[in-house]
N, C-alpha and C positions, 0 to 999 in steps of 0.2 A: 505702606508708606513709611518710610521713619517718624519717630516721635518730633513733633515740633511747636516750639515754643509759641508758635501763633494760636492754638489751640485756645491756651490760656488768657482771659481777659485781666485785666487789670485789679476786678473784683476777686477773681480766683487768687490771685497772686497776694492780696491782702490778705485774704480768708487764712491760706496756708502759713502766713506770717504771724496770724494769730493763734493759731493752732502751735506754732513753734514757742510762742511767748506764755501761752496758757491753756496746756493741752488740754484741760477738760472743763474749760470755764462753758459756762452757760451759754448756748445761741444768740439768747436774747443780748449778752454782753457784747458777742461778735458784732452784732446788728447795731447796738447803738455806737460802738467804737467808727465801724465803716458807713454810719448814717444811712443804711437801709433797713428792710423788715426781716425779722425773725423766719419768716417762711421763705425768704430767699435764700440766706445764711442755711438754713435746714436742706435747700433742694440742691443749694452748690455743693455741699458738705459732701451728700449722698452721691453726688455724680462724681467728685473727684476721690473718692474713697473707690466708688465702683469701676472707675475707669482707671485703675492704679495708681493716681499719681502721689497720695497721700496716705499714710496709717499711722494712728496713734498706737503705741504699744507699752510695754514696761520691761525692763532691762534691771534682774535680780542682783544684788550686789554680793558676788561672790565672797567679798573680803568681810562681809559681814558673817559670812558662816563659816569664816577661818581659811577660806580658800584664796585663790588667787587666778587672775587672767593671764592666759599664754596667747603670745603670736606664735602661728606657726607655720612655716615655708614647707609645702610638702614638693619634694622634685619627682617627677613620675612620665612613664611614660606618656607621649601625646594622645596615643590611640586610646589612654584610658583615665585623660584627665577630666573629661565631662560628665563620666559617670562616676568617680569619686567624686568630684566638687557636689554633685546633685544628693551623693549618699551623706556626704557631712553634713548638706544644710537640711537635711530632714530630721538631724539631732537637735534636741531641744536644749542642748548645752554648747552649741557650735552655733556661732553668729559670724557676720560680715565674711561668706564665703566669696572667693572669687576667682578667677583663671588668669594667671599672667605669666612671664617669663617665655614669650614664643609659644604659649599653649602647652608649654613641661613645666607649669608649677602651678600649684593650689595655694591662696594662702587665706589662712582663717582665725578666727578666736575662738579659744576653747576657754568656756567657763563652768567648769563642771562644779556642784554643788557639793562631792565628796573628792578626795584624794584620791579615792579607790576607783571612782568611775573616770578620772582624770586619768589615771596611770592605763586601766584596761585599754583607753582610747589610746595613747601617743606610744605604749610600751607595747600593745599587743596587737590591737586590732590594724593599725597603720601599718605596722612591722610585717604584719602576715597578708597584707594586700597587695596582690599579683604586680600593678602596674606602680607601686611604690618604689623609687630608687633611693630616696634618702629622705629625713625628715630633720629641719630643724626648730627648735621650740625655745620661746624665749619668754620669759616671765614679765610680766608687766610690773614695774618695780614702783611708777609714781606716774600718776595721769596729767598730763599739762592740759590736755582740752580733751573733757570727757564727762558724764554725767548731766549734760543740759540738752534739752530738746532744741533748743537754738543754738546749737554746736555749728549749723551750716549758716555761713554770711551769705549766702547766696541771694537771700530776699532780705537783708539788713535795711535798704532803703525804699521798702514796699509801704510802709507805715511812715507818719510821723513822730516826734518824739515823745510829743504829748499822747498819743494814740497809744506808742509804747508804753508809757508811762502807766495809764491807765490799766493798761493788760498786766503787766508787772507787778502791780500794786494788788489784783486778783488773786496772786498766788502768793502773797504774804512778802514780798520784798523784791528788791532791783533785782536781782538774779536769780536761779535756778540752780542752786548749788546743793550738791549732795553732802548731808552733814558725816561727819565719821562715826560709825554703828558699831557696837560691842557685838563681839562674836556671841553669836545666840544660833539655837533651832528654831523652826518655824513650825508653828503647832499646824494641823489638816487644815482647819478653817483660814487662816492666814496663807498657807500655799495655796489652797482654792481660790482665793482672792487673787492672788498674785498670777496665778495658771490664766484665769479669767482675763486678766489685762493685758498679760502678753498677746491675747488674740484679739482683745479692742480693749486701748486704753481709755476709750471714752465710755466704757460699758456703766449702764446704770446702777445705782444703789439697789434696785430690785434686782438685777441681774447679777451682781456680786454678791447679794444677800442668798440668793436661788445657790450659788455655786458653793456657797461657804456653809450652806446649812444654818442660816444665824437671820435674826430681824435685819431690816435695812437702817437701821440706827445704829445697830452693832457694827455693819458692815461698812458703815461711813466712819465709824469711830476709826474701826482697825484700820481701814485705807490710810487715814491720816495718821496713824501712828507709823505704819510700815514708810511711807514716805519723807514724812519727819525724820525717823529716827535712821534714814540713809539705809533701809533693806531693800530699797528699789528705787528706781527714779523714773519717769515718765519719759520716752522718748518718740521722735517722731522720725518716722522714714519716709523719706521722698523722694520720687522719682527726677533726679536732678535733670535728666535727660528732657524731661516734660517742659521745663523751662530754659533750654537751650546749653545746659551744660553736659557736653558731650564726652569729656575725657576726662577721667580719674587714674592715680597712679598712688603706689606708696614710696614712702622715701625712706631709705635707710640710711643711718648717718652715724658719726664717732665725733664723740667731743671728749676734752680733759675732763676728767670727774669734776675738778673746780669748775667748768665752764658748763657743766651739764644744764643745771637750774637755770642758768639765764639764758642756755641757747632754747631750751624747753619753752619758757616763760615768752620767748620773742615769737617763735613759732605758734604758739596758739594766736598772737595778735594778727597773724597774717590773713588776710581774707582768703577763703578758697581752702584754709586748712580745716578740716573735719574732726581729724584725732591727733594727738601728741602725746608721747608718752616716753620716761626713761625707761629702758629694757636691759635685759641680760643679754650676755652673747658678743661676738665679735663686733655688732653694731649696738651702741648703748642708747640710741635714740631714735625713733620711729614717727613718721608723721605718713596721715593719709591726705589727699589733695582730689577737689574736685575742681575741674577747671573750665572754661569753655569752650576751645580745641587745642591743637598741639603748640600754638603760636603762642597762646595764654598759659600752656604749661613752662613752654621756656622762659617766658618772661617771670613769672612764679620763680624759677628756681633759679634763675641767674641774677634777677636784680632785688628779691625779697630774699629768698633762703640763703643765697650767695651774699647777703648784705650782714647777716648774722654772724657778729665775732665769735670765733672759739668751734665753729663749724668745721671738723678737719677732714673730711671724705664724705660722702654721698652717693649713695646707689638709687637711681632712678627707674622703679618696676611701674610701668604702665597697667592697669588690667586690661585683660581683652574682655571681660565679660564678668559682670558682678551675679551670684547665682542666689545670695542672702545677703540682707541688710542686717540691721539688729534683730529684726523678730519676723520680717516679713521675706518669703521668698519671692525671687526677681523672673519675671518673663517678659522676654522682647522687652526691654528696657522698663517694664510697668511691673509696679507691686503686685503679686496675687494675691486673691483673697482666699 
């Protein structure tokens, strides 16, 4: 049976919204905000995570290491598309893997920690893969909507403004933004902490300490430093289909250089847009969107994106299948644990 939004009740939806706004907050805070018991929150969270509805993860800032993110479109033979997508999804430096273009294209985001690793993937491995017919790689120049756990607005009405303010206050501000980070190298302890957070962004300080070979106090301090300096950010992978949002697509657009900033900012304000960035290549602007159905996608494209002054061309590429989100593999529309 397909994923039905009816399997999630009001409390489930509100709890996932809490996770978006304060991914590592204590269950006691969620319980206070939602006027329920801490035991109920813990039980609901375990069920939602176990059923592949939600997962908190961490995303390393490649910019902090002097690298960049690349959006890659791989044209390939339909017979080899699924296997290629699965192989890419298993790589730690590849995220947001999807199959589109009538099963003849794989789209992914490459965020390698070194230039050598990126070049090995883009210039060597993909070029030598039999099903691959062509590769187009675009560097992300400037993100307009990224680096926030609440970047998907599908649940923005699940809490009251007062509830949202209480949660945002717990993470030290009104918005979860990623501060610019200086180019740096991660030491083994910090790397181990981040690797553990990728697996489970709500790992306890004891678990982070064990991973990094340090005390809990030091693990807590290092975590705050890593997040505050923008070396990584917490993200929340959500099965949008579990909430009744069953259609997703990439939008590839062009805008005049003078209009690019305004166009990108306008796209970032559209509900349903989960990512927007200026990129290199024949399309200089891209966005990822999640909609309830094809009619909803049509309205978003014609009434909202179409109303943005300065967008000259638009290509809509529906995702046939999402294979990996920010950190979680996807199986039958659910996040794999």
